C-alpha positions in Angstrom: -15.5 -5.2 3.1 -12.8 -2.9 4.5 -11.1 -3.0 7.8 -12.5 0.3 8.9 -16.1 -0.8 8.6 -18.5 -1.5 11.4 -19.3 -5.0 10.1 -15.6 -6.0 10.0 -14.6 -4.5 13.4 -17.6 -5.6 15.5 -18.7 -8.8 13.7 -16.3 -10.4 11.2 -13.0 -10.0 13.0 -14.2 -11.0 16.5 -16.1 -14.1 15.2 -13.1 -15.2 13.1 -10.8 -14.8 16.1 -13.1 -16.7 18.4 -13.7 -19.6 16.0 -9.9 -19.7 15.2 -8.8 -19.9 18.8 -11.4 -22.5 19.9 -10.5 -24.7 17.0 -7.8 -27.5 17.3 -4.4 -26.4 16.1 -4.4 -28.9 13.2 -7.5 -27.3 11.7 -6.7 -23.6 12.3 -5.3 -23.0 8.8 -8.4 -24.4 7.3 -10.6 -22.1 9.5 -8.5 -19.1 8.6 -8.7 -20.0 4.9 -12.5 -20.4 5.2 -12.8 -16.9 6.7 -10.5 -15.5 4.1 -12.7 -16.8 1.3 -15.7 -15.5 3.2 -14.0 -12.1 3.4 -13.3 -12.0 -0.3 -16.8 -13.2 -1.2 -18.4 -10.5 0.9 -16.8 -7.9 -1.4 -16.9 -9.7 -4.8 -18.2 -13.2 -4.8 -18.5 -13.4 -8.6 -14.7 -13.3 -8.9 -14.0 -16.0 -6.2 -13.5 -18.5 -9.1 -10.4 -16.4 -10.2 -8.9 -16.9 -6.8 -9.6 -20.6 -6.8 -8.0 -21.1 -10.2 -5.0 -19.0 -9.2 -4.4 -21.2 -6.1 -4.8 -24.5 -8.1 -2.6 -23.5 -11.0 0.2 -22.1 -8.8 0.0 -25.1 -6.4 0.4 -27.5 -9.3 3.2 -25.5 -11.1 5.2 -25.2 -7.9 5.2 -29.0 -7.5 6.2 -29.4 -11.2 9.0 -26.9 -10.9 10.3 -28.7 -7.8 10.0 -32.2 -9.3 11.2 -31.5 -12.8 14.4 -29.5 -12.3 15.5 -29.8 -16.0 12.3 -28.2 -17.2 12.0 -25.9 -14.2 12.9 -22.7 -16.0 10.3 -23.3 -18.7 7.7 -24.1 -16.1 8.6 -21.0 -14.2 8.1 -18.8 -17.3 4.8 -20.6 -17.9 3.7 -19.8 -14.4 4.7 -16.1 -14.7 2.9 -15.9 -18.1 -0.3 -17.4 -16.7 -0.3 -15.1 -13.7 0.5 -12.0 -15.7 -2.1 -12.9 -18.4 -4.9 -12.9 -15.9 -3.7 -9.6 -14.5 -3.3 -8.0 -17.9 -6.8 -9.2 -19.0 -8.7 -7.9 -16.0 -6.6 -4.8 -15.4 -5.2 -3.6 -18.7 -7.2 -4.9 -21.6 -9.7 -2.1 -21.6 -6.8 0.5 -21.4 -5.0 -1.2 -24.3 -8.2 -1.3 -26.4 -8.8 2.4 -25.8 -5.1 3.4 -26.4 -5.0 1.5 -29.7 -8.5 2.8 -30.6 -9.7 -0.6 -31.4 -13.4 -0.5 -32.2 -14.9 -3.1 -30.0 -17.2 -3.2 -27.0 -16.2 -6.6 -25.8 -13.4 -5.5 -23.5 -14.8 -2.2 -22.3 -16.8 -3.5 -19.3 -14.1 -5.8 -17.9 -14.2 -5.4 -14.1 -11.1 -5.6 -12.0 -11.2 -8.4 -9.3 -10.4 -7.2 -5.8 -6.7 -7.7 -4.8 -5.6 -9.2 -8.1 -2.5 -7.1 -8.2 -1.5 -8.3 -4.8 -2.2 -12.0 -5.0 -0.7 -12.1 -8.5 2.6 -10.9 -7.0 2.2 -13.4 -4.1 1.9 -16.2 -6.7 4.8 -15.1 -8.8 7.1 -14.7 -5.8 6.0 -18.2 -4.6 7.0 -19.8 -7.9 10.3 -17.9 -8.1 11.2 -18.9 -4.6 10.6 -22.6 -5.4 12.6 -22.2 -8.7 15.5 -20.6 -6.8 15.2 -23.4 -4.2 14.8 -20.8 -1.4 11.7 -22.7 -0.3 10.1 -26.1 -0.7 6.8 -26.3 -2.5 3.7 -26.5 -0.2 2.2 -30.0 -0.4 -1.0 -29.0 1.4 -3.3 -27.1 -1.0 -5.2 -25.5 1.9 -2.0 -24.1 3.4 -0.9 -22.9 -0.1 -4.3 -21.3 -0.4 -3.9 -19.5 2.9 -0.7 -18.0 1.7 -2.4 -16.6 -1.3 -5.7 -15.4 0.2 -5.0 -14.7 3.9 -7.6 -12.0 4.4 -5.3 -9.8 6.6 -3.4 -8.8 3.4 -5.5 -10.2 0.6 -6.9 -7.0 -1.0 -4.4 -4.3 -0.1 -1.1 -5.9 1.0 1.5 -5.7 2.2 3.0 -8.1 -0.4 4.1 -11.2 1.5 7.0 -13.3 0.2 6.5 -17.0 0.6 9.9 -17.7 2.1 9.2 -15.1 4.8 6.1 -17.0 6.0 6.8 -20.5 5.0 7.5 -21.7 8.5 4.7 -19.6 10.0 2.1 -21.2 7.8 2.5 -24.4 9.8 4.2 -23.4 13.0 3.5 -19.9 14.3 3.7 -18.4 17.8 0.4 -17.6 19.5 0.9 -15.5 22.6 -0.8 -12.8 24.6 2.1 -10.5 23.9 1.8 -10.9 20.1 -2.0 -10.7 20.2 -1.8 -7.5 22.4 0.7 -5.9 20.0 -1.6 -6.8 17.1 -4.5 -5.1 18.7 -2.4 -2.0 19.4 -1.2 -1.8 15.8 -4.7 -2.3 14.5 -6.0 0.6 16.6 -3.1 2.9 15.5 -3.8 2.0 11.9 -7.5 2.6 12.3 -6.9 6.0 13.9 -4.6 6.9 11.0 -7.3 6.0 8.6 -10.4 7.5 10.3 -9.0 10.5 12.1 -6.5 11.8 9.6 -6.8 10.2 6.2 -10.6 10.6 5.9 -10.6 14.1 7.3 -8.0 15.5 4.9 -9.2 13.2 2.1 -12.7 14.7 1.8 -11.0 18.1 1.3 -8.6 16.7 -1.2 -11.5 15.2 -3.2 -13.3 18.5 -3.4 -10.1 20.1 -4.8 -9.2 17.4 -7.4 -12.8 16.9 -8.5 -13.3 20.7 -8.6 -16.6 20.2 -6.8 -17.0 23.9 -6.4 -15.7 25.1 -9.8 -12.2 26.2 -10.6 -9.9 26.5 -7.6 -7.4 29.1 -6.6 -3.6 28.7 -6.3 -3.7 28.5 -2.5 -6.6 26.0 -2.6 -4.7 23.9 -5.1 -1.6 23.7 -3.0 -3.6 22.9 0.1 -5.5 20.2 -1.8 -2.2 18.6 -3.0 -0.9 18.7 0.5 -4.1 17.1 1.8 -3.9 14.3 -0.7 -0.2 13.8 0.1 -1.2 13.2 3.7 -4.3 11.2 2.8 -2.6 8.6 0.7 0.1 8.1 3.4 -2.2 7.8 6.3 -4.8 5.8 4.3 -2.3 3.2 3.0 0.1 3.0 6.0 -2.9 2.9 8.3 -4.4 0.0 6.3 -0.9 -1.7 6.3 -0.7 -1.3 10.1 -4.2 -2.8 10.5 -3.2 -5.7 8.2 0.0 -6.4 10.1 -1.9 -6.1 13.4 -4.5 -8.6 12.3 -1.8 -11.0 11.2 -0.2 -10.8 14.6 -3.6 -11.6 16.2 -3.5 -14.9 14.2 0.1 -15.5 15.1 1.7 -14.2 11.9 4.6 -11.7 11.8 4.6 -9.6 8.6 7.4 -7.2 7.8 7.0 -3.4 8.2 5.6 -1.7 5.1 6.2 2.0 5.9 9.0 3.6 7.8 8.4 7.4 7.9 8.9 7.8 4.1 8.0 11.5 4.3 11.1 12.1 6.5 13.4 11.0 3.7 16.1 13.3 2.4 16.1 11.9 -1.2 13.7 10.2 -3.5 15.9 7.1 -3.3 15.5 7.1 0.5 11.8 7.7 0.1 11.4 4.4 -1.9 13.4 2.6 0.7 10.7 3.6 3.2 7.5 3.7 1.2 5.5 0.6 0.4 8.6 -1.4 1.3 7.0 -4.7 0.3 6.4 -3.5 -3.3 9.7 -1.7 -3.9 11.7 -4.7 -2.5 9.6 -7.0 -4.6 10.5 -5.2 -7.8 14.1 -5.0 -6.7 14.5 -8.7 -6.0 12.3 -10.2 -8.8 12.8 -7.7 -11.6 15.6 -5.1 -11.1 18.3 -7.6 -10.0 17.4 -10.2 -12.7 17.7 -7.4 -15.2 21.2 -6.8 -14.1 20.7 -4.3 -11.3 23.6 -1.8 -11.2 26.3 -4.3 -12.4 26.7 -3.1 -16.0 27.4 0.6 -15.9 25.4 3.8 -15.4 23.5 3.7 -18.7 22.2 0.1 -18.2 21.5 0.8 -14.6 19.4 3.9 -15.6 17.5 1.8 -18.1 16.8 -0.9 -15.4 15.7 1.8 -12.9 13.3 3.4 -15.4 11.9 0.0 -16.4 11.2 -0.7 -12.7 9.4 2.6 -12.2 7.4 2.3 -15.4 6.2 -1.1 -14.2 5.6 0.3 -10.7 3.5 3.0 -12.2 1.4 0.7 -14.3 1.0 -1.8 -11.4 -1.0 0.9 -9.6 -3.4 1.3 -12.5 -4.2 1.3 -16.2 -3.9 5.0 -16.8 -1.3 7.3 -18.3 -1.3 9.3 -15.1 0.3 6.4 -13.2 2.9 6.0 -16.0 3.8 9.7 -15.7 3.9 9.3 -11.9 6.3 6.3 -12.3 8.5 8.1 -14.8 8.6 11.2 -12.6 10.0 9.2 -9.7 12.3 7.2 -11.9 13.8 10.4 -13.4 14.7 11.8 -10.0 16.1 8.4 -8.8 18.4 8.5 -11.9 19.3 12.1 -11.4 20.3 11.5 -7.8 22.4 8.6 -8.9 24.1 10.5 -11.7 25.0 13.5 -9.6 25.9 11.3 -6.6 23.2 12.8 -4.5 23.8 12.1 -0.8 22.1 13.1 2.3 23.1 16.6 3.2 24.9 17.5 6.3 24.3 20.5 8.4 21.0 21.9 9.6 20.2 24.2 6.7 21.2 21.7 3.9 19.3 19.0 5.8 16.3 21.2 5.8 16.7 21.9 2.0 16.9 18.1 1.4 13.5 17.6 3.1 12.0 20.5 1.2 13.2 19.1 -2.1 11.6 15.7 -1.4 8.3 17.2 -0.3 8.1 19.4 -3.5 8.8 16.3 -5.7 6.2 14.3 -3.8 3.5 17.0 -3.9 3.9 17.3 -7.7 4.0 13.6 -8.3 0.9 12.9 -6.2 -1.0 15.3 -8.5 -0.5 12.8 -11.4 -1.4 9.9 -9.1 -4.7 11.5 -8.0 -5.9 13.1 -11.2 -8.3 11.2 -13.4 -6.4 11.9 -16.5 -3.3 13.7 -17.9 -5.3 16.8 -18.9 -6.7 17.3 -15.4 -3.3 16.7 -13.8 -1.7 19.3 -16.1 -4.6 21.8 -15.4 -4.1 21.3 -11.6 -0.4 21.9 -11.9 -1.0 25.0 -13.9 -3.2 26.3 -11.1 -0.6 25.5 -8.5 2.0 27.6 -10.4 -0.4 30.3 -11.6 -0.3 33.7 -9.7 -3.4 35.1 -11.4 -5.9 34.1 -8.8 -8.3 36.9 -9.8 -8.9 35.0 -13.1 -10.2 31.9 -11.3 -13.5 31.1 -9.7 -13.1 29.5 -6.3 -14.9 29.3 -2.9 -13.6 31.3 0.0 -10.8 29.2 1.4 -11.7 29.9 5.0 -15.2 28.5 4.5 -13.8 25.0 3.8 -10.8 25.0 6.2 -12.1 24.9 9.7 -9.7 25.1 12.7 -10.3 21.4 13.2 -9.3 20.6 9.6 -6.1 22.8 9.9 -5.2 21.1 13.2 -5.5 17.7 11.6 -3.4 18.8 8.7 -0.7 20.1 11.0 -0.8 17.1 13.2 -0.7 14.7 10.2 2.3 16.5 8.8 4.2 16.3 12.2 3.3 12.6 12.6 4.3 11.9 9.0 7.8 13.2 9.5 8.3 11.4 12.7 8.4 14.3 15.2 6.5 12.5 17.9 8.0 9.0 17.5 11.5 10.5 17.6 10.9 12.4 20.8 9.2 9.4 22.4 12.2 7.2 21.5 14.5 9.8 23.0 12.6 10.0 26.2 12.5 6.2 26.5 16.2 6.0 25.7 17.2 8.5 28.3 15.0 6.9 31.0 13.0 10.1 31.5 9.7 8.2 30.9 9.2 5.2 33.1 8.0 2.1 31.2 5.1 1.7 33.6 4.0 5.3 33.0 4.4 4.9 29.3 2.2 1.8 29.3 -0.5 3.5 31.2 -0.4 6.5 28.9 -0.4 4.3 25.8 -3.4 2.4 27.1 -5.4 5.6 27.7 -4.3 6.9 24.3 -5.4 3.6 22.5 -8.8 3.8 24.3 -9.3 7.4 23.2 -8.2 6.7 19.6 -10.5 3.7 19.3 -13.4 5.7 20.7 -12.8 8.6 18.4 -12.4 6.3 15.4 -15.6 4.5 16.4 -17.5 7.9 16.4 -16.0 8.7 13.0 -17.1 5.4 11.6 -20.6 5.8 13.0 -21.2 9.4 11.8 -19.2 9.8 8.6 -20.3 8.6 5.2 -16.8 9.3 3.7 -14.7 6.2 4.2 -12.9 5.3 1.0 -9.7 3.2 0.7 -7.4 4.4 -2.0 -5.5 1.2 -2.7 -8.7 -0.9 -2.7 -8.9 -0.3 -6.5 -5.4 -1.5 -7.2 
C-alpha cells in the first residue's frame, strides 16, 4: 500500500484517523500500532514476523543495556550485529553469492521485506541512544513497537531518531492547527508525486529502459533530467506526506528535504537531501569513526566509507556503490581544494551548474539496472554522432504538457516560487488573509488534479519503496 493509492487516501487513512480520535487517550498508541501492523500486512503479510522479532529483540536489548551498564558495550554490539545480520541476509546475500560466483540456488530467491532498511536504522539508533544515555529505554512494548513500525514512516522514512520522538510517544499535542498543517503538507506531497514525479517518471523510464530502441543524445539528456526531477519529487513528496500524516496523529517529524537542488556544492546538497539519512550516518558512523579530527587523509577515508555505506544502503548493486563513490569523491575534492560557495552572480550561477551536472551524471548510475547500461547511457549523453543511433522523433514523446511540467518541476526544485513567496510575505505585500484564501484554493485544485491522476493513470511507482 502506498500513500498515493485510492485505497489509502479514501479508506485506510480516514478510518484510522476516526478510530484513533474516538479512542481514549490511554489506548491511542495501541490503536495506531494496530493500524501500522495492518498497513504493513496489506503490503507484505508474510514478513510481518520479521517486524515482530525486530521489536521484541530490540525492546529486550535496550532494557539489558540500561540495566547492565558494565556489559552495555558488548550488548550494544550484539544488538547492532543482530539488526545488521537480518538486513544483510534479506538485502545483500543474493548479491554476495552472485559476486563471489558461489554455485547455489538457496539464496537466489530471497525477497526483501518492505521497509527493512528504515526500521533497521530506527532500531540501531534506539539502542545507541540508550547506550549513550540520551534516552531511557521504553518499558511499554507497544510504545516501543509504535516507534519502530509507525505506518507514517515505516516503509520509506524519514528515518526517525528515538530521542527526537521519545516524549511524543507518550505525550503529544493534538490540535486543529497541527492537524490542518498535516493535511496541507500531505496534499502538497501528493501533488509532487502525482502531478510532477509520475509525469516525468514515465518519460524517464522509457529512456533508461530503451523502450523504443537506442536513444539519441538529446533524448538521453532529457531522460536524465526527467529522472533527476522524478526522484526528487517522488521521494520528497512521499516524505512530505509521511510528515503530514505524522502531524495528523500529533507527531512532529523533522524536515527531510530542504531544496537540495538549489545547492552550490555537493557538500551542501547532502546537507539538504534526505537529511534524516545523511545525519544518521554522520552521528552514528562518521563521528564514531573519528570524523574530521585526525587530519585530511583520515577524514577522506571516513567520508568515503560513509558514502560507500550510503550507496549500498540504497541497494545491493554495483551501480549504487559507484553512485556513492561518485558523491564521496566530489565531497573530498571540495574539502581538499577548500571549495566554498561562490560570490557574485556569475560565479554563483557556475556553482549551481556544477552541482546539476554532477547530479545528472550520478543519477544515471542510480537509475541504471547495471554498470554496463549506466556506462552505455553516459556514452550516449556525450556522443555527438546521433545519426548512428536509432531513436524515436523526440517531439512525438515530449508534448507541451510534458515540457511545461519539466520546466515547472525545475523551477520548484530550485526554490524559485518559495523564495518569491517568502519575500512577498516578509515585505507585507501579500496580506495573510489573502494568502490563506489563495492557498486554500490552490490545495483544493492540487488535490482534485491529483485525484484525477490517481483515477486515470496506471503509472504510479514509488522509487524508494524497494529500498
